[in-house]
C-alpha positions in Angstrom: -79.8 47.4 23.5 -80.6 45.5 26.7 -81.7 42.4 24.8 -78.6 42.6 22.6 -76.4 42.8 25.7 -78.2 39.8 27.3 -77.8 37.8 24.0 -74.1 38.6 23.9 -73.7 37.6 27.6 -75.5 34.3 27.0 -73.3 33.6 24.0 -70.2 34.3 26.0 -71.3 32.0 28.8 -72.0 29.2 26.3 -68.5 29.6 24.8 -67.0 29.4 28.2 -69.1 26.3 29.1 -68.2 24.5 25.9 -64.5 25.5 26.3 -64.1 23.7 29.6 -63.7 20.3 28.0 -63.1 21.4 24.4 -60.3 20.0 22.3 -58.6 23.3 21.6 -55.9 25.7 22.8 -55.5 29.5 22.9 -52.0 30.9 22.7 -49.6 33.8 22.2 -46.7 33.8 19.7 -43.8 36.0 18.8 -41.2 35.8 16.1 -38.0 37.3 14.7 -36.5 37.1 11.3 -36.0 38.6 7.8 -38.1 39.8 4.9 -37.4 40.0 1.2 -39.2 40.3 -2.2 -39.1 38.4 -5.5 -39.0 40.8 -8.4 -39.7 39.7 -12.0 -37.8 40.7 -14.1 -35.1 39.8 -11.5 -33.5 42.7 -9.8 -30.6 43.0 -7.3 -32.1 42.7 -3.9 -31.1 41.8 -0.3 -33.2 40.7 2.7 -34.0 43.1 5.6 -33.4 41.8 9.1 -34.9 42.7 12.4 -38.4 41.9 11.4 -40.8 41.0 14.2 -44.1 39.2 14.5 -46.6 38.9 17.4 -50.1 37.5 17.6 -52.8 35.2 18.9 -53.4 31.6 17.9 -56.3 29.1 18.2 -55.9 25.4 17.6 -58.5 22.6 17.4 -57.2 19.1 18.0 -58.8 16.2 16.1 -59.7 13.1 17.9 -57.8 11.2 15.1 -54.3 11.1 16.4 -52.4 11.5 13.1 -54.6 14.3 11.6 -53.1 16.7 14.1 -54.7 20.1 14.6 -56.1 23.0 12.6 -56.4 26.6 13.6 -56.2 30.3 12.9 -53.5 32.9 13.7 -53.9 36.7 13.8 -50.5 38.3 13.6 -48.8 41.6 13.4 -46.1 40.7 10.8 -43.3 43.1 9.8 -42.1 42.8 6.2 -39.4 44.5 4.2 -36.9 44.4 1.3 -33.9 46.3 -0.1 -33.5 47.0 -3.8 -30.4 48.3 -5.7 -31.8 50.2 -8.7 -28.4 50.9 -10.3 -26.5 47.7 -9.5 -25.6 47.3 -13.2 -23.3 50.3 -13.3 -20.8 48.9 -10.9 -19.2 45.5 -10.3 -18.4 46.1 -6.7 -21.3 45.1 -4.5 -20.0 47.3 -1.7 -20.8 50.4 -3.9 -24.5 49.4 -4.3 -27.0 52.1 -3.1 -30.3 50.7 -1.9 -33.9 51.6 -1.7 -35.4 50.0 1.4 -39.1 49.5 2.2 -40.4 48.3 5.6 -44.0 47.4 6.1 -46.4 46.4 8.9 -49.1 43.9 8.1 -52.0 42.2 9.8 -51.7 38.6 8.6 -54.2 35.7 9.1 -52.8 32.2 8.5 -55.2 29.3 8.3 -53.1 26.6 9.7 -52.9 22.8 9.6 -50.4 21.0 11.9 -49.9 17.3 11.6 -48.0 16.1 14.6 -46.9 13.2 16.9 -46.1 12.9 20.6 -42.9 11.7 22.4 -41.8 11.2 26.0 -45.2 10.1 27.3 -47.0 13.0 25.6 -44.7 15.7 27.1 -43.2 16.5 23.7 -45.1 17.4 20.5 -43.3 17.4 17.2 -45.2 19.1 14.3 -45.1 20.2 10.8 -47.4 23.0 9.5 -48.9 24.3 6.3 -51.0 27.5 6.0 -53.0 29.6 3.6 -52.3 33.3 4.5 -54.2 36.6 4.0 -52.7 40.0 4.9 -53.4 43.7 4.9 -50.5 46.3 4.8 -51.5 49.2 7.0 -48.3 51.1 7.4 -45.0 51.5 5.6 -41.7 53.6 5.5 -38.9 54.0 3.0 -35.2 55.0 2.8 -33.6 55.8 -0.6 -29.8 56.1 -0.6 -29.7 57.1 -4.2 -31.9 60.1 -3.4 -29.7 60.9 -0.4 -26.6 60.9 -2.6 -28.3 63.3 -5.1 -29.5 65.7 -2.4 -33.2 64.8 -3.0 -35.5 65.5 0.0 -37.2 63.8 1.7 -35.0 60.7 1.0 -36.7 58.8 3.8 -40.0 58.9 5.7 -43.5 57.5 5.8 -44.5 55.8 2.6 -47.8 57.1 1.1 -50.0 54.3 -0.2 -51.8 55.1 -3.5 -54.5 52.8 -4.7 -53.4 52.8 -8.4 -49.8 51.8 -7.6 -49.9 49.9 -4.3 -51.6 46.6 -3.1 -52.6 46.8 0.5 -54.1 43.2 0.4 -52.0 40.1 0.0 -52.2 36.3 0.0 -49.8 33.4 0.0 -48.7 30.2 1.6 -46.7 29.4 4.7 -44.9 26.3 5.9 -42.7 25.3 8.8 -41.9 22.9 11.7 -41.4 23.0 15.4 -41.3 21.3 18.8 -43.6 21.9 21.8 -43.1 21.0 25.4 -46.2 20.2 27.5 -46.4 21.1 31.2 -49.8 20.5 32.7 -52.2 22.5 30.6 -49.6 24.7 29.1 -47.6 24.2 25.9 -44.3 26.0 25.2 -43.3 25.8 21.6 -40.5 26.9 19.3 -40.1 26.6 15.5 -39.5 28.1 12.1 -42.1 29.4 9.6 -41.6 30.6 6.1 -44.2 32.9 4.5 -44.2 32.6 0.7 -46.2 35.4 -1.0 -48.1 35.1 -4.2 -49.7 38.5 -4.5 -47.8 41.6 -5.8 -46.9 44.5 -3.5 -46.7 46.9 -6.5 -49.1 47.8 -9.2 -46.5 49.8 -11.1 -47.7 48.7 -14.5 -51.1 50.3 -13.9 -51.7 53.5 -15.9 -52.8 56.5 -13.8 -52.8 60.2 -14.3 -49.3 60.9 -12.9 -47.7 57.5 -13.7 -44.9 59.0 -15.9 -44.0 61.7 -13.3 -44.3 59.5 -10.2 -40.6 58.6 -10.1 -40.0 60.1 -6.7 -37.7 59.1 -3.8 -40.4 57.0 -2.2 -41.3 55.2 -5.5 -38.5 54.1 -7.8 -40.8 51.5 -9.4 -42.7 53.7 -11.9 -41.7 51.4 -14.8 -40.2 48.2 -13.3 -40.5 45.4 -12.1 -43.6 43.5 -13.2 -44.0 41.1 -10.3 -43.3 41.8 -6.6 -44.4 39.1 -4.1 -42.9 39.3 -0.6 -41.5 36.5 1.6 -40.6 36.2 5.3 -38.5 33.7 7.3 -39.3 33.8 11.0 -38.1 32.0 14.1 -41.1 31.7 16.4 -41.8 30.9 20.0 -45.2 30.6 21.7 -47.2 29.6 24.7 -50.6 28.1 24.7 -53.3 27.0 27.2 -55.1 23.7 26.8 -58.8 23.9 27.9 -59.2 20.1 28.4 -57.1 18.3 31.0 -56.2 15.7 28.3 -57.2 15.3 24.6 -59.1 12.4 23.3 -56.5 11.9 20.6 -54.1 10.8 23.3 -56.2 7.8 24.2 -57.3 6.7 20.7 -56.1 3.2 20.0 -56.3 1.4 16.7 -59.0 -1.3 16.6 -57.9 -4.8 17.3 -58.0 -7.1 14.4 -60.6 -9.9 15.0 -59.3 -13.4 14.5 -61.0 -15.7 12.1 -63.4 -17.9 14.1 -64.1 -20.4 11.4 -62.3 -23.7 11.7 -61.3 -25.9 8.7 -61.3 -29.6 8.7 -58.9 -31.1 6.2 -59.8 -34.7 6.8 -61.9 -37.0 4.5 -65.3 -35.8 3.7 -68.0 -37.8 5.5 -70.8 -39.2 3.4 
């Protein structure tokens, strides 16, 4: 155990030593927005507001100015959706009764941020694209149809079941933002859209109580077939730059060498 502790201490010291002049930042981020789901076959849905996110970010800045930076985020991301199971029986949208799910997920986006600087490198404008992976660890539900029919419990903690629920997810994300640089600190604000590709529900899986699993917490025992989730988040963040300045700030395009050969267009001497 002592040798393991010493090895971990040496590794930590090496990381700190390398970080002093490294081309990267460590930061915190927070977001606020909405969540929804894309059912197939299409169902009557609405987005759920009041969704939050919070997490850590790491960015590595390339020495090539226009490549930008790459990095990894680790976020707590709240998701959600509302679904009106009997919307077809009324033409008045105000009469819809909704089933609402809210989820908490650990999400890991692998991020690429192409960017450029303005105002003598005090403003950074960036786009971003990301490949995301997530794990849903907690969920709750509210079923207004069950409430109207006197079914209890009509709301509460959602019980994940392996045959009917996907805890793991993946997708893409994209966005844009602006960052202000003050000394070694960077204050940023932007928008990110999470576009899911994996399904939340496995409702078409056959399991022992599939037919009788039409409970208040699970109205999807026969439909829909597809159920990827999306989020739209407004995000702010603060990051610390380990190097006093980045090499990419001082990279200049190579000067074009002039042709040194001279041509004489006069008569050829014999």
